[in-house]
N, C-alpha and C positions, 0 to 999 in steps of 0.2 A: 688674570683667568677668571672666567665667569664660574658661578657656583654650579651651574647646570653640568660643567664640563668635569667638575672632581670626580674623584672615584672612590668609592668606599673601601675601606680596609679589606672587607669580606671579598672583594673582587679583584684585591691584588693577588700577584703569584706569591705563594707562601712565604718564600724566603724574604719577600719584602713587606710583610706584615711586621709591625713593631714588636709584637710579643713572640711570634715565631722567630724574628730576626734576632732577637735577643739571645733567645736559646740557640739557635743556630751558630751564631756568629759572635756572641758576647756582647755586653752593654757598651764597652765602648765603639762599637761599630754604629751606634744609634745617633742620629742627629738629636737637636735639643727638640726640636718639633715632635720627632717620633717617642721619645721619653715622655714629653708633655702628653702626647696621644695615649700612652698607656696609662696615665694617671685619670686622664679624664673617661678612658674606656669607649665611649661613641660619639659620633658628631650629631649631625641633624639628618633628614631625609636626603637632603641635597649637597651635605659639605661633610666630607671625611672629618675622622678626628685628627688625622694627622694635617688636613687643610685647615680646620679650625684652630689647630695649635698653632700653624704658621701665621694665621692672623692675630693671633695674641700676641706673638713673637714679634711680629713686624710694629703692632701697636707701642711695644715696649722698646724699640728700636735694635731688636735683636741683642738686647743687654738684659742678662740674667739679674744684674743687679737692679737693674729698674722693674723686672718682673717681680722681683721678690719683695719690692715696696708697694706693690698692688694689694688691694683689700678684697676681701670677698665681694664687696659691694662693685668694686670696680670690675671685675672679671666677670660678674654676673650680667655686664652690659653686652657682652657677646652672646648672639643669639645661639643657643644651644649648650651655653655653660649655666647650669641651675645652682643652686645652693651646695648641694653637694658635691660638685665638681670643683667648683670655686673652694671649697674648704680643702680638698685634696691637693691643689695646686699650692694652697697657702702653706699647707701643712708640710709639704716636702720642701719648699723653698726654705721653712723655718729650720727643718731637720738640716738642711744643706748648710745655712748660717750657724747653726749651733755646732756642727761637725769643722766648720773652718777655724771656729773660736777655740776648739778644743786644742791644747798644746798636745804634740805627738808625744807618746810615752816613750820614755827612755827605759831602753832594754838594758836589765843588769848583765854585766860581763863577770864570767868568774876567772882569776887569774891566780888564786892562791886558797888555803883552807880558811883563811880568816875571812874571805869574801863570802864563802859557803856559812859560815858561823853567823856573818852580819845578816845576809840573807834571809835565814831561817828564824833569826830571833825574835821576830814579831808574830811567828807562829807557835814556836815552842818554849817561850821563855814562860816560866810560872806553871808549866802544865803539870799536872799530877799523875797522869798516867801516860804510858808510852806510846809515841806516835812514830810511824815509819813514813819517810817521805822520799820521792824521787825527784830529783831536781834534772830535767830534761835540757840537753843542750844543743845548739847549732854547730857547724863545724868552726865557727870561730869562737866557739865557746859564749856565746851569748845564751841568757836563760829563756827557753822557749816558755817553759811553765814548770811551776811546782805542783806536784801531784801527791796529795795524801794516799798511801796506798794501804795502810790498816792502822788500827788502833786496838790497844788492850790494856792489861792492868798495870800493875804499878812493877811487875816483874818482867814483863816481856808481852811481844805481839807476834802474831803469826806473818809471815811472808810467803808468797808463792812466786816462785821464779817464773813460772809461764805468763802471770799478771805483769809481773815487772817488765817484760820484754815485749808483751803484747801492747802494754801503753806507750812504751817507748817506739816502738815501729808504728802506730797509728798516728803519733804526733811527728813523725818523720825526723825523730830525734838523731843526732850523729853520734852523741856518748852521755853517760849517765853518771849521776853521782848519788850515792846513797845517803840518807841523814836519818838518824833516829835518836830520840832522847833518852837519857837516862834520869828518871824523877828523883832517884835517890841523890844524885849530885855527882855520883863516881863516875868519871869520864872513862876508866880503863874497860876495855872491851872484853866481854865473857867468851868462853870456847865457844859458845853459841854464834855470837857475834862474827868470830873468826872463821868458823866453818862456812856460815852463810855466805861471808864475804867472798871467801876462796871460791864457793860453787859458782855464785853469781858472775866473778871475774872469770871463771873459765868458759861458762855459757856465753857471755859477752864475747870473748875473745873468737870463739867459734862462729858467732853470728856478724862477726867484725862490727860490734856495736860497744865498744869499751866501756867499762866501770872505771871512772877517773878516780874516784875517791869514795870513802865511805867516812863521814864523820859523825862521831858520837857528840850529842850536844848536851849540855849540862848548864844551868843557869851562870856558873861561876869559870867556865870554861869549856874546852873541847878536846877530843882527840881524833886525830886524822891518820888514817891508814895509810895514805899516801906519804904523808910528812915521816911518818916512822918506817917507810921503806918496806911495808909488809902487805901491799896488793898482789 
């Protein structure tokens, strides 16, 4: 195809422009050339960014591994690719390489109260003030995230039920575990702990967002409301 017959991105139908196509149809709908065209932004007066990207890919035998080995100087050999555009491509390929090298993070699964204690140990061990955490779970009881809700003094912390369930709903949690520490080392629940737990359990049932457990953490042990059958 001659360069004079190339079409500029601005002349394409909106749904065919790489940026607009990504927004309308999602990133997976774009070809490699279209993704590179987004990186370089513009072509030349006679060659669109997409066609320029196709030329680069053709030179790399349409192999992204080959493209990833190209240097800034290699890319600048293409008319329309200056230093800034070449750096953008090299940086994007390097990000892709690093992403590939990273091991997928293994998600923790909660199967018992000991799992809860173990997963919170890095956050709560040796703490001298009270912290209140939420553990948000998926339908299969995998941990979505640990969320610090509040912290206070050595005797207690404030918990707002509205905030508890707002956080859970925003993170698409299917269930919630409550955890707070007792800096005193006493694992026994206070009357306030029991009342708060009962209130949150009741609201959770109404919202179909169950509270599976409330664990009181101490450096030398823990108390589980679920284990004790008082949820």
